[in-house]
Kinemage of the C-alpha trace (Angstrom):
@kinemage 1
@onewidth
@group {chain A} dominant
@subgroup {mainchain}
@vectorlist {calphas} color= white
{ca unk a 1} P 33.004 29.028 -9.711
{ca unk a 2} L 32.033 25.789 -8.305
{ca unk a 3} L 34.149 23.914 -5.437
{ca unk a 4} L 33.936 20.477 -5.325
{ca unk a 5} L 33.935 20.257 -1.673
{ca unk a 6} L 30.337 22.344 -1.524
{ca unk a 7} L 27.485 20.500 -1.603
{ca unk a 8} L 23.731 21.736 -1.761
{ca unk a 9} L 21.479 19.170 0.432
{ca unk a 10} L 17.514 19.509 -0.310
{ca unk a 11} L 16.024 18.623 2.727
{ca unk a 12} L 12.686 18.020 2.894
{ca unk a 13} L 12.565 17.760 7.081
{ca unk a 14} L 12.400 13.997 7.287
{ca unk a 15} L 14.959 11.990 8.248
{ca unk a 16} L 16.446 10.821 5.199
{ca unk a 17} L 17.528 13.691 3.550
{ca unk a 18} L 18.904 14.775 6.901
{ca unk a 19} L 21.085 11.532 7.083
{ca unk a 20} L 22.234 11.904 3.386
{ca unk a 21} L 23.278 15.719 4.353
{ca unk a 22} L 25.263 14.498 7.320
{ca unk a 23} L 27.363 11.924 5.344
{ca unk a 24} L 29.026 14.265 3.477
{ca unk a 25} L 29.477 16.506 6.454
{ca unk a 26} L 31.410 13.909 8.082
{ca unk a 27} L 33.304 13.607 4.748
{ca unk a 28} L 34.625 17.026 5.209
{ca unk a 29} L 32.365 18.677 2.546
{ca unk a 30} L 30.857 22.520 3.365
{ca unk a 31} L 26.891 21.488 3.227
{ca unk a 32} L 24.238 24.084 2.766
{ca unk a 33} L 20.552 22.763 3.532
{ca unk a 34} L 17.535 24.158 1.238
{ca unk a 35} L 13.967 23.215 1.269
{ca unk a 36} L 11.481 24.582 -0.936
{ca unk a 37} L 8.527 25.923 0.159
{ca unk a 38} L 5.983 24.967 -2.581
{ca unk a 39} L 3.027 26.704 -0.943
{ca unk a 40} L 2.286 29.325 1.718
{ca unk a 41} L 2.387 26.789 4.691
{ca unk a 42} L 1.068 29.555 6.703
{ca unk a 43} L -2.091 30.106 5.295
{ca unk a 44} L -5.015 28.571 6.933
{ca unk a 45} L -7.082 28.162 3.318
{ca unk a 46} L -4.465 25.542 2.302
{ca unk a 47} L -4.056 23.260 5.038
{ca unk a 48} L -3.046 20.341 3.054
{ca unk a 49} L -0.268 18.058 3.395
{ca unk a 50} L 2.426 19.131 1.752
{ca unk a 51} L 6.288 18.894 1.813
{ca unk a 52} L 6.544 22.013 3.059
{ca unk a 53} L 4.547 21.741 6.179
{ca unk a 54} L 5.095 23.680 8.817
{ca unk a 55} L 5.735 20.789 11.217
{ca unk a 56} L 8.493 19.947 8.388
{ca unk a 57} L 9.707 23.740 8.327
{ca unk a 58} L 10.617 23.107 12.379
{ca unk a 59} L 12.272 20.055 11.644
{ca unk a 60} L 14.693 20.893 9.127
{ca unk a 61} L 15.802 24.294 11.229
{ca unk a 62} L 16.400 21.974 14.156
{ca unk a 63} L 18.367 19.614 12.040
{ca unk a 64} L 20.279 21.954 10.268
{ca unk a 65} L 21.162 23.326 13.954
{ca unk a 66} L 22.360 20.337 14.847
{ca unk a 67} L 24.348 19.949 11.850
{ca unk a 68} L 25.654 23.482 12.157
{ca unk a 69} L 25.129 24.212 8.263
{ca unk a 70} L 23.529 26.905 6.612
{ca unk a 71} L 20.030 26.575 5.623
{ca unk a 72} L 18.040 28.379 3.327
{ca unk a 73} L 13.920 28.466 2.272
{ca unk a 74} L 13.435 28.697 -1.331
{ca unk a 75} L 9.802 29.601 -2.417
{ca unk a 76} L 8.776 27.538 -5.743
{ca unk a 77} L 5.097 27.853 -5.257
{ca unk a 78} L 4.741 29.054 -9.042
{ca unk a 79} L 6.435 26.118 -10.311
{ca unk a 80} L 4.861 23.930 -8.493
{ca unk a 81} L 1.194 25.114 -9.367
{ca unk a 82} L 2.192 25.307 -12.645
{ca unk a 83} L 4.344 22.333 -13.506
{ca unk a 84} L 2.784 20.112 -10.789
{ca unk a 85} L -0.753 20.744 -9.964
{ca unk a 86} L -1.848 22.071 -12.922
{ca unk a 87} L -0.126 19.597 -15.035
{ca unk a 88} L -1.955 16.831 -13.209
{ca unk a 89} L -5.626 18.249 -13.283
{ca unk a 90} L -5.264 18.535 -17.045
{ca unk a 91} L -4.127 15.172 -17.128
{ca unk a 92} L -7.393 14.025 -15.001
{ca unk a 93} L -9.699 16.071 -17.158
{ca unk a 94} L -8.317 14.078 -20.116
{ca unk a 95} L -9.113 10.741 -18.510
{ca unk a 96} L -5.396 10.144 -17.837
{ca unk a 97} L -3.884 9.218 -14.565
{ca unk a 98} L -1.453 11.678 -13.691
{ca unk a 99} L 2.010 10.832 -11.649
{ca unk a 100} L 3.083 14.409 -10.641
{ca unk a 101} L 5.852 12.975 -8.670
{ca unk a 102} L 8.171 12.217 -11.840
{ca unk a 103} L 7.531 15.657 -12.893
{ca unk a 104} L 8.145 17.618 -9.822
{ca unk a 105} L 11.831 15.649 -9.101
{ca unk a 106} L 12.250 16.849 -12.503
{ca unk a 107} L 11.098 20.725 -12.758
{ca unk a 108} L 10.849 21.470 -8.681
{ca unk a 109} L 13.212 19.393 -6.460
{ca unk a 110} L 16.160 19.082 -9.101
{ca unk a 111} L 14.366 22.341 -11.350
{ca unk a 112} L 15.833 25.677 -12.127
{ca unk a 113} L 15.595 27.357 -8.886
{ca unk a 114} L 17.723 24.564 -7.213
{ca unk a 115} L 19.955 24.749 -9.418
{ca unk a 116} L 20.716 28.436 -9.515
{ca unk a 117} L 20.723 28.240 -5.764
{ca unk a 118} L 23.550 25.784 -5.957
{ca unk a 119} L 25.711 27.516 -8.512
{ca unk a 120} L 25.103 31.067 -6.371
{ca unk a 121} L 26.911 28.851 -3.406
{ca unk a 122} L 29.624 27.480 -5.657
{ca unk a 123} L 28.325 24.204 -4.771
{ca unk a 124} L 29.280 20.892 -7.634
{ca unk a 125} L 26.065 18.906 -6.799
{ca unk a 126} L 22.749 18.357 -4.627
{ca unk a 127} L 22.678 15.995 -2.177
{ca unk a 128} L 19.129 14.242 -1.736
{ca unk a 129} L 17.737 11.420 0.504
{ca unk a 130} L 16.268 9.073 -2.613
{ca unk a 131} L 16.444 5.612 -2.183
{ca unk a 132} L 18.810 5.241 -5.460
{ca unk a 133} L 22.263 4.712 -6.532
{ca unk a 134} L 24.633 6.949 -8.781
{ca unk a 135} L 27.452 5.259 -10.101
{ca unk a 136} L 29.962 7.817 -11.313
{ca unk a 137} L 32.733 5.406 -12.905
{ca unk a 138} L 32.174 7.180 -16.203
{ca unk a 139} L 33.931 10.503 -16.696
{ca unk a 140} L 31.387 13.435 -16.988
{ca unk a 141} L 28.785 10.789 -17.153
{ca unk a 142} L 26.499 9.785 -13.740
{ca unk a 143} L 24.623 6.478 -14.040
{ca unk a 144} L 21.289 6.056 -12.209
{ca unk a 145} L 20.588 2.139 -10.422
{ca unk a 146} L 17.821 0.878 -8.484
{ca unk a 147} L 18.262 0.868 -4.723
{ca unk a 148} L 19.430 -2.301 -3.006
{ca unk a 149} L 16.317 -2.330 -1.064
{ca unk a 150} L 12.989 -2.947 -3.555
{ca unk a 151} L 10.668 -1.819 -1.243
{ca unk a 152} L 12.474 1.802 -0.774
{ca unk a 153} L 13.927 2.156 -4.159
{ca unk a 154} L 12.840 5.435 -6.152
{ca unk a 155} L 14.735 5.248 -9.269
{ca unk a 156} L 10.917 4.838 -10.846
{ca unk a 157} L 10.009 9.048 -9.789
{ca unk a 158} L 13.336 9.705 -10.929
{ca unk a 159} L 12.858 8.637 -14.733
{ca unk a 160} L 12.300 11.851 -15.649
{ca unk a 161} L 15.938 13.331 -15.065
{ca unk a 162} L 18.093 14.527 -17.893
{ca unk a 163} L 21.380 13.586 -17.955
{ca unk a 164} L 22.492 16.946 -16.741
{ca unk a 165} L 20.476 16.888 -13.814
{ca unk a 166} L 21.773 13.451 -12.885
{ca unk a 167} L 25.507 14.393 -13.382
{ca unk a 168} L 24.628 17.102 -10.105
{ca unk a 169} L 22.694 14.300 -8.096
{ca unk a 170} L 24.383 12.431 -4.484
{ca unk a 171} L 22.594 10.280 -3.069
{ca unk a 172} L 23.933 8.292 -0.549
{ca unk a 173} L 21.296 6.078 0.965
{ca unk a 174} L 20.929 3.685 -2.025
{ca unk a 175} L 22.895 0.802 -0.537
{ca unk a 176} L 20.810 1.270 2.825
{ca unk a 177} L 17.133 0.216 4.536
{ca unk a 178} L 15.159 2.442 6.314
{ca unk a 179} L 15.781 1.009 9.879
{ca unk a 180} L 19.717 1.476 9.255
{ca unk a 181} L 18.996 5.424 8.482
{ca unk a 182} L 16.932 5.750 11.409
{ca unk a 183} L 19.389 3.844 13.395
{ca unk a 184} L 22.168 6.562 11.660
{ca unk a 185} L 20.009 9.469 12.611
{ca unk a 186} L 19.374 8.510 16.281
{ca unk a 187} L 23.051 7.437 16.927
{ca unk a 188} L 24.255 10.987 15.647
{ca unk a 189} L 21.413 12.971 17.439
{ca unk a 190} L 19.747 14.000 14.803
{ca unk a 191} L 16.149 15.369 16.281
{ca unk a 192} L 14.037 13.678 13.692
{ca unk a 193} L 15.137 10.004 13.428
{ca unk a 194} L 11.750 8.608 14.441
{ca unk a 195} L 9.551 10.895 12.586
{ca unk a 196} L 7.313 8.856 10.701
{ca unk a 197} L 7.196 8.721 6.682
{ca unk a 198} L 4.839 10.565 4.050
{ca unk a 199} L 2.956 8.027 2.543
{ca unk a 200} L 0.689 9.818 0.620
{ca unk a 201} L 0.967 12.650 -2.309
{ca unk a 202} L 2.846 15.710 -0.784
{ca unk a 203} L -0.719 17.826 -1.937
{ca unk a 204} L -4.167 16.755 -0.497
{ca unk a 205} L -6.765 17.156 2.067
{ca unk a 206} L -7.040 13.872 4.624
{ca unk a 207} L -9.763 11.381 3.337
{ca unk a 208} L -9.551 12.643 -0.069
{ca unk a 209} L -7.820 11.721 -3.260
{ca unk a 210} L -5.567 13.815 -4.917
{ca unk a 211} L -8.117 14.378 -8.001
{ca unk a 212} L -10.496 15.279 -5.226
{ca unk a 213} L -8.225 17.873 -3.885
{ca unk a 214} L -7.138 19.412 -7.038
{ca unk a 215} L -10.902 19.940 -8.447
{ca unk a 216} L -11.291 22.271 -4.902
{ca unk a 217} L -8.268 23.775 -5.216
{ca unk a 218} L -8.788 24.965 -8.886
{ca unk a 219} L -12.485 25.292 -8.423
{ca unk a 220} L -13.826 23.809 -11.834
{ca unk a 221} L -17.016 22.162 -12.606
{ca unk a 222} L -17.109 18.911 -12.821
{ca unk a 223} L -18.963 17.381 -15.890
{ca unk a 224} L -21.124 14.212 -15.327
{ca unk a 225} L -20.775 11.339 -17.616
{ca unk a 226} L -22.293 7.779 -18.286
{ca unk a 227} L -20.931 4.302 -17.033
{ca unk a 228} L -21.337 1.450 -19.844
{ca unk a 229} L -20.902 -2.127 -20.076
{ca unk a 230} L -18.649 -3.702 -22.909
{ca unk a 231} L -21.571 -3.466 -25.316
{ca unk a 232} L -22.443 0.081 -24.424
{ca unk a 233} L -25.146 -0.260 -22.238
{ca unk a 234} L -25.622 2.572 -20.104
{ca unk a 235} L -25.316 0.912 -16.203
{ca unk a 236} L -24.717 4.224 -14.449
{ca unk a 237} L -23.215 7.345 -14.200
{ca unk a 238} L -19.980 9.344 -12.995
{ca unk a 239} L -19.247 12.584 -11.169
{ca unk a 240} L -16.424 12.937 -13.551
{ca unk a 241} L -13.440 11.453 -15.500
{ca unk a 242} L -10.804 12.668 -12.799
{ca unk a 243} L -11.750 10.083 -10.203
{ca unk a 244} L -11.562 6.805 -12.076
{ca unk a 245} L -8.499 5.058 -13.421
{ca unk a 246} L -7.959 2.037 -15.234
{ca unk a 247} L -8.185 -1.180 -13.564
{ca unk a 248} L -10.198 0.644 -10.636
{ca unk a 249} L -13.000 -1.765 -9.138
{ca unk a 250} L -13.849 0.194 -5.744
{ca unk a 251} L -16.224 3.291 -5.733
{ca unk a 252} L -17.701 2.527 -9.454
{ca unk a 253} L -21.164 3.704 -7.828
{ca unk a 254} L -22.393 0.311 -9.811
{ca unk a 255} L -23.981 -2.973 -8.839
{ca unk a 256} L -23.587 -5.971 -11.131
{ca unk a 257} L -23.515 -8.599 -8.543
{ca unk a 258} L -19.691 -9.191 -9.231
{ca unk a 259} L -16.697 -7.107 -9.681
{ca unk a 260} L -16.503 -4.522 -12.321
{ca unk a 261} L -13.089 -2.751 -13.174
{ca unk a 262} L -12.403 0.100 -15.337
{ca unk a 263} L -11.052 -0.966 -18.890
{ca unk a 264} L -11.342 2.668 -20.521
{ca unk a 265} L -12.273 6.019 -20.093
{ca unk a 266} L -13.132 8.327 -23.205
{ca unk a 267} L -12.754 11.686 -22.656
{ca unk a 268} L -14.825 12.267 -26.408
{ca unk a 269} L -17.801 10.384 -25.262
{ca unk a 270} L -17.287 11.586 -21.504
{ca unk a 271} L -17.867 7.930 -20.804
{ca unk a 272} L -16.497 5.244 -17.974
{ca unk a 273} L -16.370 1.452 -19.758
{ca unk a 274} L -16.252 -1.230 -17.146
{ca unk a 275} L -16.075 -5.075 -17.605
{ca unk a 276} L -16.365 -7.964 -15.241
{ca unk a 277} L -13.778 -9.688 -17.220
{ca unk a 278} L -10.668 -9.002 -15.626
{ca unk a 279} L -8.678 -10.363 -18.556
{ca unk a 280} L -9.701 -7.214 -20.464
{ca unk a 281} L -7.378 -5.479 -18.281
{ca unk a 282} L -4.013 -7.521 -19.740
{ca unk a 283} L -1.938 -5.524 -22.515
{ca unk a 284} L 0.630 -7.230 -24.302
{ca unk a 285} L 2.258 -3.973 -25.896
{ca unk a 286} L 2.131 -0.298 -25.705
{ca unk a 287} L 4.133 3.244 -26.510
{ca unk a 288} L 4.953 6.180 -24.625
{ca unk a 289} L 5.813 9.342 -25.588
{ca unk a 290} L 8.346 12.354 -24.548
{ca unk a 291} L 10.985 9.949 -23.490
{ca unk a 292} L 13.735 10.775 -21.646
{ca unk a 293} L 16.332 8.931 -22.947
{ca unk a 294} L 19.554 8.357 -20.718
{ca unk a 295} L 22.208 5.523 -21.613
{ca unk a 296} L 19.820 3.620 -24.382
{ca unk a 297} L 22.440 2.553 -27.256
{ca unk a 298} L 21.036 0.878 -30.008
{ca unk a 299} L 17.454 0.843 -31.478
{ca unk a 300} L 16.116 -2.251 -29.923
{ca unk a 301} L 17.193 -3.896 -26.690
{ca unk a 302} L 16.095 -6.557 -24.486
{ca unk a 303} L 15.220 -4.691 -21.192
{ca unk a 304} L 13.060 -4.626 -18.082
{ca unk a 305} L 10.296 -2.348 -17.497
{ca unk a 306} L 8.164 -0.745 -14.795
{ca unk a 307} L 4.767 0.911 -15.488
{ca unk a 308} L 3.854 1.743 -11.786
{ca unk a 309} L 5.646 2.099 -8.211
{ca unk a 310} L 6.788 -0.738 -6.607
{ca unk a 311} L 5.860 -3.269 -9.557
{ca unk a 312} L 8.641 -6.063 -10.318
{ca unk a 313} L 10.258 -5.286 -13.209
{ca unk a 314} L 8.634 -6.661 -16.407
{ca unk a 315} L 10.676 -8.174 -19.408
{ca unk a 316} L 10.318 -6.568 -22.688
{ca unk a 317} L 11.465 -5.975 -26.278
{ca unk a 318} L 11.957 -1.794 -26.265
{ca unk a 319} L 12.211 -0.048 -29.743
{ca unk a 320} L 13.268 3.317 -29.214
{ca unk a 321} L 11.859 6.023 -32.026
{ca unk a 322} L 12.905 9.218 -31.651
{ca unk a 323} L 11.065 10.379 -28.700
{ca unk a 324} L 9.127 7.705 -28.475
{ca unk a 325} L 9.089 4.451 -26.799
{ca unk a 326} L 7.287 1.052 -28.180
{ca unk a 327} L 7.345 -1.592 -25.712
{ca unk a 328} L 6.382 -5.552 -26.622
{ca unk a 329} L 5.977 -7.193 -23.154
{ca unk a 330} L 7.555 -10.777 -22.924
{ca unk a 331} L 4.216 -11.383 -20.704
{ca unk a 332} L 0.661 -9.782 -20.549
{ca unk a 333} L 0.538 -7.050 -17.758
{ca unk a 334} L -2.646 -5.829 -16.065
{ca unk a 335} L -3.718 -2.371 -15.902
{ca unk a 336} L -0.726 -0.435 -18.043
{ca unk a 337} L -2.849 3.236 -17.767
{ca unk a 338} L -2.152 6.204 -19.977
{ca unk a 339} L -0.694 9.195 -18.109
{ca unk a 340} L 1.358 7.002 -15.989
{ca unk a 341} L 5.389 6.452 -16.322
{ca unk a 342} L 7.275 3.854 -18.233
{ca unk a 343} L 10.616 3.582 -16.480
{ca unk a 344} L 13.249 1.291 -18.670
{ca unk a 345} L 16.045 -0.725 -16.956
{ca unk a 346} L 18.753 -3.269 -17.936
{ca unk a 347} L 20.581 -4.768 -14.900
{ca unk a 348} L 19.260 -2.395 -12.790
{ca unk a 349} L 20.486 0.989 -14.510
{ca unk a 350} L 17.846 3.216 -15.743
{ca unk a 351} L 18.012 3.915 -19.308
{ca unk a 352} L 15.377 5.982 -19.684
{ca unk a 353} L 11.331 6.778 -19.048
{ca unk a 354} L 8.470 7.932 -20.812
{ca unk a 355} L 4.708 8.859 -20.894
{ca unk a 356} L 2.611 5.702 -20.917
{ca unk a 357} L 0.114 6.164 -24.175
{ca unk a 358} L -3.068 3.929 -25.013
{ca unk a 359} L -1.599 0.609 -26.736
């Protein structure tokens, strides 16, 4: 049986999740902290950046003591490796550019283990430090809106959540900015009020791309191939499709006398195609698969879309076709990348999201 006055707080050791938990404690809720261990943080062979680093574990324990709440660690290493790391590596190998953060939210941070723990504790929901707004005006249907601070808004990464998951979410930071959150943390005496934000993927080695780290983690050989121009003339070689993305300009390993951009990644031929014409990156429409529909009530709607994090919303006509979305952009958009996430909005409300396919 759930208790509406009991909530589980997903705590990373950072200031955002700590302040989010404190808000509900002040309102009289019993809050139980939980931290996910996504890898063996004590294993020296895995000295990567991580959401569950040793320093973070120390910080989260100190915060829990300060807030005077129960706290538990939950191991999710297998889920993290299977659903996130293996998925990302497989996407890279097919010439796509993955967005692991979207799947991490759906399958790990709001996944079965966390929900099961909340149920065992009798909790009615899960608190997180995401910068997004949950609206509960409708009965039994939470709606997700963009946070008021565009630079911190994280709804794009939450676009894979199901309606059932959203109904469990409590995100109290959506109308705040980071300075305000840090000021609150300092005022209530949280030991991590000055802790630096994480800027990169949570799993990786310093100085490496995410793809480089995954190639070492899974210890799989890379396949060399050709770099060609628009006429399929060979102009160079590459060490693996995994290290390229649509629109990439730097570290191509070629010299054409002027900037060149990746315009196609072909798994079949194992070729990278480049062009010096930046307009070749422009896209007028595309489709997305495996859609997570939330509140898309008509077959076709005038909406706004995002195809990457922090991108300004782009006006588009979106047509719902089962678990696919067909997107007709009002203005051409550069570097729409297969494997990345499409997020669909209307008046700042998230209506759904899916995986971008070739236009």
